[in-house]
N, C-alpha and C positions, 0 to 999 in steps of 0.2 A: 686478389680479387675475391676468391672463395671465402676468405676469412671475413670480409666485410658483409657478405651475404648471411653468414652465420650470426654475426653480431647484430645485424638488422633483425633477423628472426627472433633472437633472444630478447632484444629490446621491444619488439612488437608484442611478443608473448607476455613479457613482464607488464607492459602497459595494459594489455587486455585483462590480465589477472588483477591488477590494481582497480581497473574500472569495474570488474565483476565484484570485487570486495566492497566497493562503495555502492554499486547499484542494487545488488540483491538485498542487503538489509534495509536500504531505503525503500525499495519496492514493497517489501514485507510490512514495514512500518506504515506506509501510506495506505496499503490495502486494509490493514487491521483497523486503523483509525477511521477509514471510510465505512467499514462494516459496522463499527460500534456507533458511529453517527447515524447510519441508516437504521440500526436497531433501536436507538433512542427515539428517532422520529416515528417509527412504526408503533412503539410503545405509547407515545403521546397521542397518535391518531386513534389507537385502540381505546385509550382512556377517554378521549373526547367522545368517541362513538358510544361508549358505555354510558357516559354522562348524559348524552343527548337522548338515549333510549329510555332513561328513567323519567318518571313523571315529575313535574315541577313541585317544589315544596314551598308552602307559604307560611 
C-alpha cells in the first residue's frame, strides 16, 4: 500500500512538472506579445496626436 502512495506522488509531481514546462513559456510568450501590441497602439496614438496638433497644410 505504501508503494502505491509513492508512485502516486511521483506521477503527480511529474504531471505538475510537465504542466509547468508548457505553461511558463506560453505565459511569457503571451505577455510579451500583448506588451508589444500595446506598445504599437500607444505609438499610433502618439503619432495621431502629433498629427492633430500640427496646422493643416493646403
